C-alpha positions in Angstrom: 23.2 17.4 38.3 19.7 15.6 38.7 19.0 18.5 41.1 19.7 21.2 38.6 18.3 19.8 35.8 15.0 19.2 37.0 15.1 23.2 38.8 16.0 24.1 35.2 12.7 22.0 34.1 10.9 24.1 36.8 11.6 27.2 36.4 11.1 26.7 32.7 7.6 25.6 33.5 7.0 28.1 35.3 8.4 31.0 33.0 5.8 29.3 30.1 2.9 29.4 32.5 3.4 32.8 32.6 3.2 33.2 29.2 -0.2 30.3 28.7 -1.5 31.7 25.4 1.9 32.8 23.8 3.6 29.1 24.2 0.3 26.9 23.2 0.1 29.2 20.2 3.9 28.0 20.0 3.5 24.6 20.6 0.7 24.2 18.0 3.5 24.2 15.1 4.8 21.2 16.6 1.7 20.0 17.5 0.7 20.4 13.2 4.1 19.1 12.5 4.5 15.9 14.4 0.6 15.3 13.8 1.2 15.3 9.7 4.3 13.1 10.4 2.8 10.9 11.9 -0.2 11.0 9.5 1.3 10.9 5.9 3.6 7.9 7.5 0.5 6.0 8.3 -1.1 6.3 5.3 2.4 5.4 3.5 2.6 2.8 5.4 -1.4 1.2 5.4 -0.6 2.2 0.8 2.3 0.3 0.8 0.8 -3.1 2.7 -2.0 -3.0 0.5 -0.2 -2.9 -2.3 2.0 -5.5 -1.4 -0.3 -7.9 -0.2 -2.1 -8.0 -3.6 1.1 -8.1 -5.3 1.8 -11.0 -2.8 -1.7 -12.9 -3.8 -0.7 -12.7 -7.1 1.9 -15.1 -6.4 6.3 -14.3 -5.8 7.2 -17.2 -7.5 4.2 -17.0 -10.7 4.6 -15.6 -13.9 1.0 -14.2 -15.8 0.9 -13.9 -20.2 -1.8 -12.1 -20.5 -3.9 -12.0 -24.1 -3.7 -8.8 -26.1 -7.0 -8.5 -28.1 -7.4 -7.1 -31.2 -9.7 -3.6 -31.0 -10.7 -4.2 -35.0 -10.8 -6.9 -37.6 -8.5 -5.0 -39.2 -6.0 -5.1 -36.7 -6.3 -9.2 -36.0 -6.5 -9.9 -39.8 -2.7 -7.5 -39.3 -1.7 -10.1 -36.4 -3.2 -13.1 -38.3 -0.6 -13.2 -41.4 2.3 -13.6 -38.5 1.0 -15.2 -35.3 -2.1 -17.3 -34.5 -2.1 -15.7 -31.0 -1.8 -16.5 -27.2 -3.2 -21.0 -28.2 -2.8 -24.5 -25.7 0.0 -25.4 -28.6 2.1 -22.2 -26.5 0.6 -24.4 -23.5 2.4 -27.2 -24.5 5.3 -25.2 -25.7 6.6 -23.4 -22.5 5.6 -27.2 -20.9 8.4 -28.5 -22.2 11.2 -26.1 -22.9 10.6 -24.1 -19.6 13.1 -25.1 -16.9 12.2 -24.6 -13.7 8.3 -24.7 -13.9 5.8 -26.0 -10.9 2.4 -25.7 -12.2 1.0 -23.4 -15.3 -2.7 -22.8 -16.0 -3.9 -21.6 -19.5 -7.3 -19.4 -19.5 -10.3 -18.4 -20.5 -12.4 -15.8 -19.8 -16.0 -15.1 -20.5 -18.8 -12.4 -19.4 -21.8 -14.0 -19.5 -25.3 -12.9 -21.4 -27.4 -14.6 -19.0 -26.7 -15.5 -15.3 -29.7 -17.8 -12.7 -30.2 -17.0 -10.6 -30.3 -13.0 -11.2 -27.0 -11.2 -9.5 -27.8 -9.0 -6.9 -24.9 -7.2 -8.5 -22.6 -6.6 -11.5 -22.5 -10.1 -13.7 -19.9 -12.2 -11.9 -16.8 -13.1 -14.6 -16.5 -16.9 -15.5 -13.1 -18.2 -15.3 -12.4 -21.4 -17.5 -8.2 -23.1 -15.8 -6.8 -26.1 -14.9 -7.2 -27.2 -10.4 -3.5 -26.4 -10.5 -5.1 -22.5 -10.8 -6.1 -22.5 -7.7 -2.1 -23.0 -6.5 -0.7 -20.8 -8.3 -2.5 -18.0 -7.1 -3.0 -19.8 -3.4 -6.9 -19.5 -3.9 -8.1 -20.8 -0.4 -11.3 -22.4 -0.4 -14.0 -21.6 2.8 -16.6 -23.9 2.1 -16.6 -27.3 0.2 -13.9 -27.8 -2.4 -11.8 -26.8 -5.8 -12.7 -28.9 -8.6 -10.8 -32.1 -9.4 -8.2 -33.1 -12.2 -10.8 -36.4 -13.3 -13.5 -33.6 -13.0 -11.2 -31.4 -15.3 -10.7 -34.1 -17.5 -14.7 -35.5 -18.0 -14.9 -31.4 -18.5 -17.7 -32.1 -15.6 -20.7 -29.3 -15.2 -19.5 -27.7 -11.8 -17.8 -24.4 -10.8 -16.6 -22.8 -7.4 -17.5 -19.6 -6.6 -15.2 -16.1 -5.4 -17.7 -14.8 -2.2 -18.8 -11.9 -4.4 -20.2 -14.1 -6.4 -21.7 -15.7 -4.5 -23.3 -13.5 -2.2 -24.7 -12.3 -5.5 -26.2 -15.3 -6.7 -27.2 -17.7 -3.6 -27.5 -14.9 -0.5 -25.2 -15.9 2.5 -26.0 -19.2 3.4 -24.7 -23.0 3.0 -24.5 -23.0 -1.0 -22.7 -26.3 -1.7 -24.7 -28.3 -4.3 -26.6 -25.4 -4.8 -27.1 -24.9 -8.9 -26.5 -21.8 -11.0 -26.5 -20.9 -14.7 -24.0 -19.7 -17.7 -26.0 -19.3 -20.7 -27.6 -22.4 -20.9 -26.1 -24.1 -19.0 -26.4 -25.5 -15.6 -22.9 -26.1 -13.2 -23.2 -27.5 -9.8 -21.1 -25.5 -7.0 -18.8 -27.5 -5.6 -17.0 -25.2 -3.0 -16.8 -21.0 -2.5 -13.9 -19.7 -2.2 -12.5 -16.9 0.6 -12.9 -13.2 0.2 -9.3 -12.1 -2.1 -7.7 -8.7 -1.8 -8.6 -6.5 -4.9 -6.9 -3.5 -6.3 -7.9 -1.9 -9.5 -5.6 -1.3 -12.1 -2.8 -2.4 -13.7 -1.1 -5.4 -14.9 -3.0 -9.2 -13.9 -5.7 -7.4 -11.9 -8.5 -7.2 -15.1 -10.9 -9.1 -12.8 -12.0 -8.7 -9.7 -11.5 -12.7 -8.6 -13.9 -12.3 -5.8 -17.0 -12.0 -8.7 -15.6 -14.9 -10.6 -17.4 -18.8 -11.3 -14.3 -20.9 -11.9 -15.4 -23.2 -14.2 -12.7 -26.2 -15.1 -10.7 -25.9 -18.2 -12.5 -28.4 -20.5 -15.9 -27.4 -19.0 -15.4 -24.7 -20.8 -13.9 -25.1 -24.3 -16.7 -27.9 -24.5 -19.4 -26.6 -22.8 -19.5 -22.6 -23.6 -19.1 -20.4 -26.9 -18.4 -16.5 -26.7 -19.8 -14.4 -29.4 -17.5 -12.2 -29.5 -14.8 -14.5 -29.3 -13.5 -13.5 -33.1 -11.3 -10.1 -31.7 -9.8 -12.5 -29.1 -6.6 -14.8 -28.9 -7.4 -18.5 -28.3 -6.5 -18.3 -24.7 -7.4 -14.7 -22.9 -4.0 -16.1 -20.2 -1.7 -18.6 -19.6 -0.4 -18.6 -15.3 3.2 -20.0 -14.6 4.3 -21.4 -10.8 7.8 -21.6 -10.9 9.4 -24.3 -8.6 11.5 -22.7 -5.6 14.6 -21.4 -6.1 13.5 -20.6 -9.8 15.1 -17.2 -10.8 11.5 -15.4 -12.2 13.2 -12.6 -13.9 15.5 -15.3 -16.0 12.3 -17.5 -16.6 10.2 -14.0 -17.5 12.9 -14.0 -20.5 12.6 -17.3 -21.2 9.0 -17.1 -21.6 9.3 -13.7 -23.7 11.9 -15.8 -26.1 9.8 -19.3 -26.2 6.1 -16.3 -26.8 9.0 -14.0 -29.8 9.4 -16.6 -31.4 5.8 -18.9 -31.9 4.1 -14.9 -32.5 7.2 -14.3 -34.5 7.3 -11.4 -32.6 4.0 -9.8 -33.0 2.7 -8.4 -29.5 -0.2 -9.3 -28.8 0.9 -10.9 -25.5 2.4 -9.2 -22.3 4.3 -11.2 -19.3 3.9 -9.9 -16.1 6.7 -10.7 -12.9 4.9 -10.6 -9.9 8.5 -10.2 -7.9 9.7 -7.7 -10.2 6.1 -6.1 -9.5 7.2 -6.3 -5.9 10.7 -4.8 -5.3 9.2 -1.7 -7.8 6.0 -1.1 -6.0 8.5 -1.2 -2.7 10.8 1.5 -4.4 8.2 3.7 -4.9 6.9 3.6 -2.0 9.7 4.5 -0.5 10.2 7.4 -2.6 6.4 8.0 -1.7 6.7 8.1 1.8 10.0 10.2 1.3 8.0 12.9 0.2 5.1 12.9 2.0 7.3 12.9 5.2 9.6 16.5 3.9 5.8 18.1 3.1 4.9 16.9 6.9 8.3 18.0 7.7 7.9 21.9 6.9 5.1 22.0 9.4 7.9 20.7 11.7 10.2 23.6 10.2 7.6 26.1 10.5 7.1 25.5 14.4 10.6 25.9 15.3 10.8 29.1 13.7 8.5 30.0 16.0 10.2 28.3 18.9 12.7 30.5 17.9 11.2 34.3 17.2 9.2 33.4 20.0 12.2 32.8 22.8 14.1 35.7 21.2 11.0 38.1 22.5 11.2 36.5 25.9 14.9 36.9 25.9 14.5 40.4 25.0 11.7 41.1 28.0 13.2 39.6 30.4 16.8 41.6 29.7 16.8 42.8 32.9 16.3 39.2 34.8 19.1 37.8 32.7 21.3 40.9 34.4 20.0 39.7 37.6 21.1 36.9 36.9 24.3 37.3 36.1 25.0 40.0 39.0 24.0 37.0 41.9 26.9 34.8 40.0 25.3 32.8 37.1 27.2 31.8 34.6 26.5 31.2 30.5 25.7 28.6 30.5 23.0 28.1 33.2 21.2 31.3 31.2 22.0 28.8 27.9 20.5 25.8 29.6 17.6 27.9 31.0 16.5 29.3 27.8 17.3 26.0 26.0 15.0 23.9 28.5 12.2 26.5 28.3 12.7 26.0 23.9 13.0 22.1 24.5 10.0 21.9 26.8 7.7 23.8 24.4 8.7 21.2 21.3 8.1 19.0 24.1 4.8 19.3 25.2 4.4 19.8 21.2 5.5 16.7 20.3 3.6 14.9 23.1 0.7 16.8 21.5 1.5 16.2 18.2 1.4 12.3 18.4 -2.3 12.2 19.6 -3.3 14.6 17.0 -1.3 12.1 14.9 -3.1 9.2 15.6 -6.2 11.0 15.9 -5.8 12.4 12.3 -5.1 8.8 10.9 -8.0 7.4 12.8 -10.4 10.4 10.8 -8.9 9.5 7.5 -9.0 5.1 7.1 -12.8 6.1 8.7 -13.9 9.3 6.5 -11.7 8.0 3.2 -11.7 4.4 3.5 -8.1 4.3 3.3 -6.5 1.8 5.3 -3.8 3.4 7.3 -0.8 1.8 10.2 0.0 4.1 12.4 3.9 2.5 13.7 5.5 2.3 16.8 8.9 3.7 14.5 7.1 6.3 12.8 5.8 7.7 16.7 9.8 7.4 17.9 10.6 9.6 14.3 8.1 12.3 15.3 8.7 12.6 18.7 12.6 13.2 18.3 12.3 15.1 15.3 10.3 17.6 17.5 12.5 17.3 20.3 15.2 17.9 18.0 14.0 21.3 16.3 12.9 22.3 20.3 17.1 22.0 20.4 18.3 23.4 17.5 15.5 26.1 16.8 16.2 27.2 20.9 19.8 27.9 20.8 20.5 31.0 19.5 18.5 32.4 21.4 19.8 31.1 24.4 23.3 32.3 22.5 22.0 35.3 22.2 20.7 35.7 26.5 24.2 34.4 27.2 26.1 37.1 25.3 24.6 40.2 27.2 26.5 41.7 29.2 25.2 42.3 32.7 26.1 45.8 33.5 23.9 46.8 30.2 21.5 44.6 31.0 20.3 45.7 34.7 20.4 49.4 33.0 17.4 47.6 30.2 14.0 49.1 30.7 
């Protein structure tokens, strides 16, 4: 059996070698098909990993409440007839009534009018938050420390810088202990955060935490004032972290119910559940991957049709050879196996070259488009297996047609 298989492969290779150009052009359809499948899967895997990392960074046990600023004084006036907006009173009510609450942090934001030293890039935003904000969002300190509860209680003039803000304001060296000036207030830098993953757009993604100055919430309350604050609520947001095992979906319903009660059903806030976003993102990425693979698989289908076409042409050209083989004792199964082996050999060689092309394509996309791509072993196995299946499926019909040729007619064929 093994000897027969080896002979079939050798014979098929010799036949294909006799028609090098035609065999190569036929295999190109498989090469591009396999390469496209691997490339599309790599793009999908890269996009999925980045999106999921960002959502997980928001915290799968978190609930994020964001204030919706009024667009005009008239809209603000209409809101205030029913709702006071997002306030510290809401924070106290949530702390008292939300079961499963571990920690929370109110949040205020400011886009400074003046910053010293002058930033080399865009002006960093400033967040006033509690020390618990670091635990809620799993912020890791690269240099120095995060501000403490005592500094929060005393409204200390201290700050922690995001990585981009640190470089933009103070350069690449050690900065702990140095000072920056936000508007009219000098702040001592006590720490620098590690770089955070950033994704633009969507709920909970309104600011780049890398280009942010974090200060204690009380420090913000008592040392800073924003002229354009009249269109905003007292708080810009409240970030909540639940205890391990708490149901974030059910807790979010409770949060919505509490805030709708205190705001009298005024739609001046939004509640984001990263856990729900995570599940939705996984579903979306799965559908996206299926669609891309289906599109790329069309190339494999075209390649399979090319294989069928070329093997049918080969059968017509080698009709007399088929007749001679049948005359000397070859069975129909031998003829089927001969042409099917040639078909599989073309698709197999195309699959191997396609894998190399797919890896190269993924690398080019990652470097040219600055898009993360991930080539997985699974995508290579799937693409190569499909290419082999295409060779078998599209090679069966020509092989059977060759085996059905009458030996006498084949011998008389010119």
